[in-house]
Residue frames relative to the residue before (quaternion, step in Angstrom):
aa qw qx qy qz dx dy dz
M 1.0000 0.0000 0.0000 0.0000 0.00 0.00 0.00
K 0.6463 0.5265 -0.3189 0.4511 3.55 0.99 -0.86
K 0.6343 0.5217 -0.3256 0.4685 3.61 1.03 -0.81
L 0.6427 0.5271 -0.3223 0.4530 3.58 0.94 -0.86
T 0.6506 0.5133 -0.3127 0.4641 3.60 0.94 -0.85
V 0.6598 0.4998 -0.3132 0.4656 3.60 0.91 -0.88
V 0.6492 0.5095 -0.3142 0.4694 3.60 0.95 -0.86
M 0.6597 0.5003 -0.3145 0.4643 3.60 0.93 -0.83
L 0.6528 0.5045 -0.3145 0.4694 3.61 0.97 -0.79
L 0.6464 0.5061 -0.3190 0.4735 3.60 0.99 -0.78
T 0.6362 0.5210 -0.3184 0.4716 3.56 0.98 -0.84
L 0.6510 0.5094 -0.3037 0.4737 3.58 0.94 -0.86
A 0.6527 0.5142 -0.3146 0.4589 3.62 0.92 -0.87
V 0.6609 0.4867 -0.3068 0.4818 3.60 0.94 -0.84
T 0.6529 0.5217 -0.3135 0.4508 3.58 0.93 -0.86
L 0.7003 0.4524 -0.2700 0.4817 3.59 0.93 -0.83
G 0.6818 0.5239 -0.2845 0.4239 3.59 1.08 -0.67
A 0.8087 0.0832 -0.0255 0.5818 3.62 1.10 -0.50
Y 0.0953 0.7723 -0.6272 0.0344 3.51 -1.12 0.69
A 0.2554 -0.7682 0.5733 0.1263 3.55 -1.18 0.56
A 0.0242 0.7776 -0.6282 0.0091 3.52 -1.27 0.48
D 0.2481 -0.7410 0.6062 0.1479 3.55 -1.26 0.51
Q 0.0041 0.7707 -0.6369 0.0169 3.54 -1.09 0.81
S 0.3801 -0.7113 0.5412 0.2381 3.59 -1.25 0.34
F 0.0439 -0.7861 0.6164 -0.0110 3.55 -1.03 0.86
T 0.1643 -0.7426 0.6358 0.1313 3.55 -1.23 0.56
L 0.2135 -0.7625 0.6006 0.1110 3.56 -0.80 1.06
S 0.3051 -0.7755 0.5263 0.1689 3.59 -0.74 1.03
Q 0.7713 0.1290 -0.0846 0.6175 3.57 1.30 -0.26
P 0.6434 -0.5005 0.3754 0.4411 3.62 -1.18 0.23
E 0.1116 -0.7758 0.6203 0.0302 3.57 -1.08 0.84
V 0.3050 -0.7439 0.5647 0.1864 3.59 -1.13 0.65
V 0.1479 0.7424 -0.6456 0.1004 3.54 -1.02 0.93
N 0.8397 0.0916 -0.0981 0.5262 3.54 -1.02 0.85
G 0.6663 -0.5207 0.2930 0.4462 3.57 1.10 0.71
Q 0.6550 0.4840 -0.3111 0.4898 3.59 1.26 0.05
T 0.3548 -0.7080 0.5657 0.2296 3.53 -1.05 0.76
I 0.2010 -0.7542 0.6177 0.0953 3.52 -0.89 1.04
A 0.4123 -0.7280 0.4938 0.2371 3.58 -0.65 1.10
A 0.6185 -0.5104 0.4339 0.4108 3.56 -1.26 0.42
G 0.4483 0.6757 -0.5069 0.2924 3.57 -1.06 0.74
H 0.6067 -0.5547 0.4387 0.3630 3.53 -1.37 -0.10
Y 0.0221 -0.8110 0.5825 -0.0497 3.58 -0.87 1.04
D 0.3281 -0.6390 0.6440 0.2632 3.49 -1.35 0.44
V 0.1419 -0.7783 0.6078 0.0684 3.56 -0.91 0.91
R 0.1140 -0.7874 0.6057 0.0131 3.53 -0.66 1.18
Y 0.0164 0.8022 -0.5966 0.0168 3.53 -0.87 0.92
V 0.1537 -0.7589 0.6297 0.0632 3.51 -1.14 0.82
V 0.2268 -0.7837 0.5695 0.1006 3.55 -0.69 1.15
H 0.0490 -0.7584 0.6498 -0.0108 3.54 -1.01 0.99
G 0.8042 -0.1790 0.0982 0.5582 3.59 0.04 1.21
S 0.8185 -0.2124 0.1746 0.5044 3.57 -0.61 -1.13
S 0.6985 0.3953 -0.2901 0.5213 3.61 1.23 0.16
A 0.1508 -0.7782 0.6042 0.0810 3.55 -1.28 0.38
E 0.2786 -0.7038 0.6264 0.1862 3.50 -1.18 0.71
V 0.1066 -0.8021 0.5875 0.0128 3.55 -0.76 1.09
K 0.0790 -0.7897 0.6082 0.0150 3.57 -0.89 1.01
W 0.2304 -0.7269 0.6324 0.1368 3.54 -1.09 0.85
L 0.0550 -0.8182 0.5718 -0.0250 3.57 -0.69 1.15
K 0.0692 -0.7525 0.6535 0.0430 3.53 -1.16 0.73
E 0.8361 -0.0542 -0.0295 0.5451 3.53 -0.70 1.19
G 0.7249 -0.4620 0.2250 0.4588 3.57 1.02 0.88
K 0.6384 0.5213 -0.3179 0.4687 3.59 1.28 -0.10
T 0.4360 -0.7015 0.5004 0.2595 3.59 -0.84 1.00
I 0.2308 -0.7836 0.5696 0.0904 3.55 -0.75 1.15
A 0.7900 -0.0894 0.0969 0.5987 3.59 1.00 -0.86
T 0.1227 -0.7664 0.6274 0.0623 3.54 -1.24 0.59
A 0.0665 0.7817 -0.6178 0.0536 3.59 -1.02 0.80
T 0.2877 -0.7270 0.5975 0.1780 3.54 -1.21 0.60
G 0.0117 0.8039 -0.5932 0.0399 3.55 -0.95 0.94
Q 0.5600 -0.5875 0.4710 0.3455 3.52 -1.36 -0.01
V 0.4081 -0.6953 0.5408 0.2401 3.55 -1.02 0.86
A 0.0469 -0.7737 0.6319 -0.0013 3.55 -0.93 0.98
Q 0.3446 -0.7427 0.5435 0.1849 3.55 -1.25 0.44
S 0.2541 -0.7263 0.6202 0.1525 3.51 -1.11 0.81
D 0.5467 -0.6292 0.4316 0.3449 3.59 -1.18 0.37
R 0.7789 0.1488 -0.1276 0.5957 3.61 1.29 -0.08
K 0.6193 -0.5532 0.4107 0.3766 3.55 -1.26 0.42
S 0.4905 -0.6396 0.5046 0.3092 3.54 -1.11 0.72
E 0.4254 -0.7163 0.4978 0.2413 3.57 -0.95 0.90
Y 0.7985 0.0350 0.0024 0.6010 3.58 1.21 -0.45
N 0.5834 -0.5400 0.4565 0.3997 3.58 -1.29 0.15
F 0.1989 0.7752 -0.5924 0.0920 3.58 -0.98 0.75
I 0.3016 -0.7259 0.5988 0.1533 3.50 -1.34 0.53
D 0.2395 -0.7400 0.6143 0.1331 3.56 -0.98 0.95
T 0.0761 -0.8253 0.5595 -0.0028 3.59 -0.76 1.01
A 0.0767 -0.7495 0.6526 0.0802 3.52 -1.43 0.19
R 0.5212 -0.6087 0.4873 0.3469 3.55 -1.22 0.38
N 0.2987 -0.7350 0.5738 0.2031 3.58 -0.96 0.82
A 0.7571 -0.3934 0.2611 0.4515 3.60 -1.31 0.05
S 0.6767 0.4835 -0.2845 0.4768 3.62 1.14 -0.56
G 0.5392 -0.6357 0.3914 0.3899 3.58 1.30 -0.11
E 0.5018 0.6391 -0.4326 0.3905 3.58 1.27 0.17
T 0.4770 -0.6367 0.5155 0.3183 3.57 -1.20 0.50
Q 0.1115 -0.8181 0.5642 -0.0061 3.51 -0.59 1.24
I 0.4427 -0.6834 0.5135 0.2706 3.59 -0.97 0.87
K 0.1683 -0.8000 0.5728 0.0601 3.60 -0.76 1.11
E 0.7994 0.0020 0.0371 0.5996 3.60 1.03 -0.81
V 0.1446 -0.7420 0.6468 0.1012 3.53 -1.27 0.60
H 0.1182 -0.7915 0.5994 0.0160 3.55 -0.73 1.18
F 0.2357 -0.8009 0.5448 0.0789 3.55 -0.97 0.93
Q 0.5448 -0.6434 0.4386 0.3111 3.56 -0.88 1.00
G 0.8373 0.2017 -0.1662 0.4802 3.54 -0.97 0.94
K 0.6608 0.4867 -0.2977 0.4877 3.61 1.29 0.05
T 0.3640 -0.7003 0.5606 0.2506 3.55 -1.16 0.59
D 0.6701 0.4609 -0.3163 0.4883 3.58 1.15 -0.39
Y 0.0408 -0.7667 0.6404 0.0162 3.54 -1.24 0.60
V 0.4234 -0.7047 0.5133 0.2461 3.57 -1.25 0.31
Q 0.1804 -0.7688 0.6096 0.0685 3.53 -0.95 1.04
F 0.1594 -0.7604 0.6220 0.0978 3.55 -1.06 0.82
S 0.3312 -0.6959 0.5892 0.2428 3.59 -0.92 0.84
N 0.6846 -0.4530 0.3450 0.4551 3.58 -1.23 0.23
D 0.6775 0.4796 -0.2948 0.4734 3.60 0.90 -0.87
T 0.6575 0.5150 -0.3179 0.4487 3.61 0.93 -0.87
A 0.7158 0.4406 -0.2772 0.4654 3.57 0.74 -0.99
A 0.7042 0.4634 -0.2890 0.4538 3.61 0.95 -0.72
N 0.8210 0.2779 -0.1131 0.4858 3.59 0.96 -0.81
G 0.4618 -0.7017 0.4419 0.3149 3.58 1.22 -0.09
K 0.4704 0.6765 -0.4422 0.3543 3.61 1.17 0.45
């Protein structure tokens, strides 16, 4: 019984500490993330949350195109749709700053260093 309780608590801790989800996004123009330019097009975006950080992967036809790590932030209400917030970087390229997910209050923020260097 004691072993079962320990296993259940460990399972619960792992479940609460990390979760994953997939969403679909369409980029209307090239975007920069993790120092890589992602061409305009339709992508599946997979993200895995680990506490206050998240690993985000952009996939096309099941193949990883780019990966970046960002900080998880909270909104006061659920996002009504998937969207990406961008800004121009020093080179004039459009850089992904935030990724918001439909039906979620959490979203992922990338700092200039994180989005450009994957740190």
